[in-house]
N, C-alpha and C positions, 0 to 999 in steps of 0.2 A: 727798027727801033721797037722796043717793048714798052708800051705805055705805062704798065704797072711799075716796072723798074725805073722808068724816067720819073714817075711821080714820087717814088721812094727816094730817089737820088736828089730831087730838087726841093723836097719839103724841109722847111727850117722852122725853128721856134721863133716867134715874134714877141717883142715886149713893148709894143706901142700900137694901139688900136684906134681907129676912127670911131667916133661916137655913134655912127649910123648902125641901126639894128640889122641883124641877119634876117633875110627873107624867110618866111615860113616854109616855102617849098624846098629851099636849100637846107634848112634846119632839119626838116623831115628826112631828107636823104642821108644826112650825116648821122642822125639817130638810128635810122634803119641799118646803116653800115655797122654801127655798134652792135646791133642785135644779131648780126651774122658772124660775130667773132667766135672762134672756137672756145669751148668751155669743157672742163673735165667731165667726162662721161656724158656730155651733152646736157648737163643739168641746168644750164642757163641761169646760174646763180646771181649774175649781176643785175642791178637796177640802175638805170640812167635817169637822172633828174635834170631837165633843162630849165634853167632859171633865166628869164628875160625881163620880168617885171622889175623896174628900177629899184623900188623899195625892198624887194626880196634880194636882188643882186647886192644891194648895200648891206644887208644883214649877213650874207655869205662873206662878203669882203671884210667886214668888221670882225667876224668870227675867225677867219683865216689869219688876218693881221694880228689878232690877239695872240695866237699860237706862234706866229713868226716873231712877235715882239717888236712890231713896227707900227707907225701911223700911216705908212704908204700903202697903196693898193697892190696887194700881191697878185692880182689878176690884170694888172697893167692897163686898167681902164676898158677892158673888153666889155661890150654890151651884153654878151651872153656867157653864162658859165654852165658847163656840163659837168655834173657831179657823177661819179661812178662809185657805187657802194655794192657790196655783195652780201648774200646770206653767209653766215659764218660757216666756213668749210676749210679743208686742208689746202685748197687751191684758190682761196679768195684773191690773193695778190696776182697770181698768174691769170686767172679768168678776167679780173678787172683790167689788168694791163693790156690784154688782147683787145678788149672793148675800146680802151683809150686809143690804142694804135690804129685800129680800124677807123675810128672817127677822125683822127688827125689826118690820115691819108685821104679820106673822103672829102674832108674840108678843103685840103690843098687842091684836090682835083676840081673843086668847084670855085676856086679863086679866093678862098677864105684862108685866114691864118689862125694858128693855134699856138698855145704854149701849155705844156703839161705842168700842173701846179700840185704841190704836195700839202700835207698836213690834214687831209680829210679824215684820217684815222682818229687823230686827236679831236678834231672838230666834232665828229659825230659820236665819240665816246663820252663827251661831256654833256651835262644836263641841258645846257643852252642849245647844243646841236640836236639833241634828242627832241627837245621842244619844237625846234624849227621843223624837223621831219614830221612831227605829229601835226603841226599847223598845216602842213602840206598834204595831210591825209595818209601819211606813211607811218604805220605803227609797228611793223614787224622789226625784229632785231636785225640790224644791218651793220656791216663793217665798212668804213670808208677806205677806199683804195687810192683814189686820185681824182683830179678834175682837169678840165681844159678851159682856158681862157679862149674864147672864140669870137672872131669878128673880122673886119677888114683891116689889113695892115696899114699903118700910118707911117711906114718906113720901107726902105728897100729890104729885101730878104738878105740876111747875112750870107757871106760866102761860106761854103763848107770847109771844114778842116780836112786836110789830106787824111786818107785812111792809113792807119799804122801798118807797117810792113809785115808784122807777124800776127795779123788779125786772124788769118786762116791757117789751120794746120790740116793737111790732108794725110790720112793714114790709108794708103791704097794697097 
């Protein structure tokens, strides 16, 4: 059995989290995994922002919900939010996506759950989002790519959907 492939096969998005916070040592490992993601030309354009302080989590939740057009928590009550932004470049989405994927797999390997959340581009293009970054000491121009709701699952992991028959085409 290949442990990496098993981790990939068994990871699922979770939409219900326990309120207990992610331990610092596990968070640090997950963040480190993000830093090892491939980036175009090795430029390491992404920036990862870990938000755990409840009042700051609430600000991120409110801003994302505003762009979603809901009063519900788009992060499903996760106690930690990992935001991924990048320096503006032609591969911002690709670089940030690799970071997010690495962190999702690392979290799963540590017994934690994640869900990829969108709307970070809109969130950090607006004045309110830029002010939030500035309050966190981040003043460079960044483009929002995505984020992760991170915590302990308060539900069973969903069953995977079967893989579609024509997923792979081999030209040999």
